[in-house]
N, C-alpha and C positions, 0 to 999 in steps of 0.2 A: 306279497310282494304291492311296489303300487303301480301307478297306472302305467300301459306301455301301451308305444306302436305294434302294433303284435302282425302288422302284417309281413308277409315275405318278400322281400328286399334284393334275394338272391335268387335268378334263376338257372337253374340248372339245366344243361343244352340236352334234349333229347335226342336218340338217333336212331332210327326208323330200322328195319331188316334189312339190310342189301342182298339180293340177289346172287344165289348161288351162295347162299353163307352154309358154311357148316350146321349140323346140329349142334352140336358144341355150344359155338358160338350164339347161338338162336338162344339158348338157356341161361348162358351170361348177358348175352342183352338183355333179358328178361326183367331179372335180377337186376341188372344196373340203371333199369327205368323206370324202378320203384319211385324215384324223383319226382316221377309227376301226377303230385298233388294240384298244380294248379288249370288242369284241363280233365279230371278225372281219369288220368293214367291212359289217355288215347291212343301214345306209344307204345307204352305197354303190353296193350290190348293185341298189337298189329304184331306182337311173335305169337300171340297165340290163335288155335283154330275157331272160326268165326261161332263156331256153337260154347266151346270155352269163355273165348270174350266175353261174350254175351252176360254166363255164371258168375265168370270171376269175381269177386269182392274183395277188392282191396282193403279196404279200413276193417276188416274183421279181427285184424290181426297186425302188427307190427315187430319184425325181429330184429334188434339194433347188433350188430356185429362188429368185431374186433380187426380194423385194418383189410385187410382178404377176404376170399370166399376160394372154394378149390368145385370143379367141377371133376366130375371123374363118370365113365364109363358103367353102369350097373351091369348085372350079371344077365336080365332081362333084352331081348332085341330093343334096340331104338330106347332105352332109360338110360338118363345118367342121375350121377346122386351129385346133389351140392351141400355140400359140409360148411359150416357155419360157426366160428368161435365166440359164442355169445354172452353177450353183457349184459341186453335185460329182455323181455318182451312187453309189450303194451297192445291191451286187450280194446274192444270196441268201443268201452265206452272211457278209454284214457287211461286205467288204472295200469301203472310201471311196477312191472316187478323184477328184480333186478337177479341177473341170474349168479350160481355160485361158481364160486371160483376153479375156473377150469373146462369150465361147463359145452359144450358142443352139440349142434343140433345136423339133423341127415337129411335134409328135402331128396324126393326120389318126383323125376318130372319125366313124361314118356313124348317122344315127339312122334311126329306124322307126315306125310310130303302131303302137301296143300298146292294144287298145280305147278308140282313141279319144286317146291320152295316147303322146309322142312319150318314145320311150327308145331307149339307146345299143345298136348291135345290133353292133358292132363298135370294139373299146378296145384298147388297148395293158395287156400285164400290166403290173402295180408301179401306185404308189402317186406322186403329187407330192405333195413337200411345202412351204412359204416355210420358209428357211433359218431364224428363228422357232421358225416350230411345229418344223422336224427336231432346232433346239438343245433344244424342250422334252421331244419324247419319245423321241430316241434317243439312249442311253450307251454310252461310248469302254468297251469293255472288251478287257481286255489276255489274248490266250489263249497259252498258255507252251506251244515247243517244243524239245526237245533240239540241242545243239551237235551234233554227231558225234561228239563225245567224251564224250556223255554225262556233261558236268558241269554245263552253263551253261541256263538256262534262258532260250530268248530271246520277246522277248514280240512276239505279231503283235494289232496291236490292230483288233478292231472294231467297228464299231457296230450297237448291235443293238436293241431294243424294251425298253426300260425297264419291263415287268412282270413284279414279283417273284415270280407266280404260274408264268410262264414262265420266267422268264429262265434259269436253273438248263436248264432242257432250250434252251433255244436256242444255250448256250453248249456245252453237249455237244455238240449235235450240228453247230455250227460246228467244233470239233474234231474231230471223227471225217471230216470233211472234209476235212481236210490244211490246210495252208499254205495264207496269201495266194500269188498269183502268181509275184512278186516271189523269192520265201523258197525258192520250190520248185529241191530239189536245194541247199539250203545249212544247211537243219533238216529232221531228222527228227522223228517222233515214234511211240514205243513202240507207237500203234496199229495194229493192223495194216491194210492196206489190204483196201475192202469190208466192218468191219465196222460194225454199225449202232446203232441203237437198236432193242430189241425192239418197245417202243411208245412212244409219242410223247408222253411223262412223264418227269421225271425230278422224282421227291418228294424233299421236303427234309421230313422231321419231326425232330423236336429236335436239330436240327443235324446230320444223317446225309443225305447224299445217297445215294439208292438208282440205281444205273443200272442197267438190264436191257436187255443185250445181246446181240446174236444169239449163240446157244450154241456152233453149232461153230468159228466162229474165234476165240471167247474160250476155249472148253476146248483146243483146239491152241496158244494158247501157255504160255511158258514159265513157272514161278513168278516167274523173273527179269524176265521182260516185263511177268509183271503187276503186280509192285512198281512196275515204271517207270510204266506205264501209270497207279496207282495216283499215283505223285507229282507224276507232270504234272499230272493232272486236279487233284488234292486243292490245289492253289499257284495253280491257274488259280481253282477254285472259290471261295478262301477269300479271294482277293484284291479277285476282284471284287463277294465278298456277304458281309454281316455275317449270314448266316445259316448258314454253314456250318462244320464242324468235322469231319467227317469224309466219307469217300467208303466204300458197300460196291458191288462189283462181282455181280451175280445173270446166269444162265444157267436159262432155264426157271423163275424167281422162285426159286431154290437159289442160298444165297451158294458163290463157286468156294473153291480151296483159295487161298490165301494165303503158304502157308507160315510158318515162324516167324520168330523174331530175327533168327536166323543168315540167311537171305534176304534180310534187307531192304536195300536201297538206298538211298546217299549223296541226299539233298535236294540238288534244282539250287539250282545259285549263280544268284541274282537280284541285276540289281543290281550287279554285281564290283566292288568297288570299285578305285577307284584311288590307287594310292599317294600323300601328303600330299604329296614332297618332289617340287619341279620341276628340270629344265634350264634353262640358258638361257644366254646371251654377256655375259660383261662384261671389258671391255679385249679383246676379238677371243679370249676361253680361254672353255671349258670351265666352267662351273659351276653351285654344284646351289640352291638356294632355297625354305629352309622356312617361305615365307611371313613370316619377320621377319630372318631370316638370311641373307645370299649369303656361302657357301665354296666354296673351293677341292675339287676331287674329288682324292683320296686317291691318288697315283700316278699322276694321268693326263700323259699326252706333253702339250708344246704343240702347237696347234692354230694359231695363226696365222697360221702362213706360208701356212693354205691358204684363208686366209676365209672360215670358217666362219659358217653361217646358219644360223637355224630349226630347230635343234638338236631330236633326239627323245631318247625314255631309256627303255628297255623295263621292263614290268612287274616284274622281276626287280629291275631297279635298277643291272645288272649292265652293261648293252652300252647305248651311246653312238651315235648318226649326226647327220650335219648336212649339207647344204649346202655345197658348195667354190666357189669362184671365182662361174665366172659364169653357176652353177646347172644345168651340166649332167654334173655328179658327185655324186654322194655317196657317202661316206665315213663308215665302220663303225670305231668306238675300241670299246677296253674299256680299266679301269685296268691300268698296266704294260706297256700292247701298243701297237704304232706305229699310227696309224691306216691304213686297208686299203680299195682302190677298190672300193666293193658293189656298188654299181648306176651304168651309163651310160646318157644320154638327153639326148634336147634338152630345154630347159624344164623339166627336174623339180618333180614338187610337193613340197610338205615333206613328209621321211620320215613315214615313219608304223609304231610299232610294233603288232602283235598277239598278243592275251595268248599266243598260243604262241611266240613271240620272233621270228617268222618280220618280215622287214621290207617294206613296200613303199611305191611312187612313182608314176605316172603321168607319160607325156612331153605336155609342152603344144604339141606339134606340130601335133595334128591327125589325127597316125598312130592313134592308136586302140592305142597301145603303154604297158601295165602291167603291172610287170615287181615281183615279190617275189625274196627271198632269208632264207636262214636264214640270220644272222653267226655263229650259235654250231653251226655243222653236227659235233657229234663234236673239240668245238675247233679248227675252222678254219672259216674262210667257206664255204659253200655253193654250187651254181653257181644263177646266177638265175634264176628260170622268167621268162621271158618271153609273153606275154599279145595277143593281139591283140583288142579290145573290139569288136564291129561295132557298136553304136551309139554309139560314141564317137568312132570314124571320121569326120574333118571335122568337130569339134569340138574347141577351145583349152579344155586341163583345168589349172585352177588349185587344185583342192584331191583331192585323196584320203584319208579319213581312215578307220580299221579299227575297228568296235566294239567294245565291251567285253566281247562274248561269242565274238568273233573270226568271228561271222559274216556281217557286214554293212559294206556301206561307205558315206559320206557320200563324193558324187563330184560336184565343182558345175565346169561346162564351161558353153561359149559361143561362139556361131557368130553373124554378119550381126546382132550388137544380140541374139540372146535367149538370157539367160541360164537355164542348171537347175540347181538344185539337187533332188537324186536321190537315194535309195536302194537299194542294189543286194545281193543276197545272195553270197556270197563260195561259190561250188561247190568243194572239194573231193573229188580221188580219193588213199586211203592219205596224210593228211595233207597232199597235194600240192598248190597252188593249179591251180585250171583254167581257168573262166570267172566272168565278171560277169554274175549273171541281169538279165534287161530288167528293167531298174530300174520305179519308182515314184518320180512327182516331185512336191514339197514347195509349194503355193504360199507365194509371197515375194511383196516388193517392190523395185524397183528395182534394182542390178545385183550381188550379192553375188557377190564371189570365193575369199572366203576363210572357213571354216567347220571346227568342230569338235566331235563328240560333248558333248551337254550330260547326256546322262542313257542311259537305256535306250529313252526313244521320240524322245528331242529331240535340237537339233542347236542351237549357235549359228551363227549367220552375221552376216558383216558384206561390207562395199566401203571396201576401206582409202585414206585422204588423208591427205597429205603437210602438210595445211591446213585442209581445211571439216569442220566439224560431222558425226560418225561416229554412226550408231546401230546398235547389235547388236540382231539380229532372232533374237529365240528360236522354232523350226518347231516344232511337235509332233505325231506323229501322232494325241494323245489330245486336244490343246487347240487352243485357235484361238491366233494367232501375238499375241506379245507380244515391242513396242519397247520397248527399256531407254532411260533417257537417253544422250542424244548428248554426247559428248568428240569436243573441236576434234582433228584430227591422228589420229584412232584410225590406228595403223599391225597390230595384231597381237590375237592375245585369245588362253585359253589357258580351262581349265575340266576343275574332279574334279570328285569323288563330291558328295551333298547340295547340298539346294534352292539354286539360283542360285551355284555354289558359281564365280562367271566374273570371272576377270582380265581387264584391258585394258591395251594401252601406247601410249602414243605415244613420238614419238622420244626422246624422254629421261626420262619418268615413266611409271611402273609402280603401276598401279591395280587393287586388289578393290573388288569390291560389298559393300556393307554395307545391308543393310537399305532397298534397291531403291536406293541413296546410294553413288557412286563416291569411293570412302576412296583417297586417296596414300599409295601404305606403301612405295615404293624409287623410286630413282632411279639409273641407268646401269645397269640392265637391262635386255639386250635378249630378245623375242623367247624366254620362258620358255615352257615347256612340260610337262606331265601327260604318263604315258606312255599310250599310243595314238596 
């Protein structure tokens, strides 16, 4: 996301409890007053007993509900049940988890008489907001963590209240808390474990964010680590807020040694650019396509006898891969060389290259098997790494695509009519893939089976068809889902760098998206794919 002014410019009117109000209306009033973020929910606390008003923690959880809620008496005396149709939940660190379709949640609240007025004596921590109100009061912010090589910045989208005076503090606190659950083990933070803010404030004056951190863990870091901490936080604050131009670390209110120019570290690579040339098939051979011209690949051996499908190209443009025949084998090939069998498995997903050159695929037979191989390991084909992913066992995997920073994977799977579009972290040890983390699921419609990364936080997915109209969905952690215009008989898609740089393919026609309209740019081009 680009710089933005995140101050909340809509004030929701707060209504204090009315004398003589019924117990039921007190419960309803308390829920409705969950919009009071600007004054630490002072009105909401008026609906609570004095003791609960002190201990209630509104920032522990935000439940986002659809339309309205229902308050009904419970079996226990002076107790009510409040039922919500849940859209999503947001935890204390801003991690949003979409709810399953049709999900509901019921809270129990107990009331007592205080000076002759009903007040709530027992209620869950957190607030409940309607979907429209949540979208007004909260904004998505990308926290940036490092990939394990300290090269790429990996976005970790959090939903935080958009108050300009406190947003910088909320962002820093969330970053110090570490990555979201699905990214743990896949990304790293330059900030040491256990380090916290010295006080509950990150003031920004004349563009400089002054970050006071607990002195001992800060002073125990090396100059290089502080430089990495600085790079990580600076890019996060600059992309989140239009008010920050610099970051200063303080220990006991004193500046810390950040070294000199010789100690500076390279800035994170944000939104790793995908090369503009795609690999594709034409007349059953591998070709390249630059957006206008289809070209043979110099010195590329013929692959027609292997019945190639769904080709892939590495970020370097030097390595190629494709599914062969019945889809149970993936071959790797370089110009001037012969195709070599790289991966074997049942109903393999289209091959996907990571930025580090590793080639990935997953078996679609419900075994949970994911395979990765380095096709350029010292000039020869490396040994495949075979992983069994517990959460994929029993699911037919149709797509596995590695993100452009190499730390995440888009995984699409289904079983018994249940389609999942999931993002998972790629955990490595010494550069070798070891496992995929428990996933985060994205909300979608229909039964999509094919997808690609569309950007740093978004994916494009679809359900291919030979004849029926198909709409590509853009699913993004930082914004609402978007459906693109339908195309009949849509069978394949690809996505490059830049806004909505999406291509779509029918049996015979290849389209690109221009100004939200589909434009025919090639014929007889099959299954074109950008690197990734």
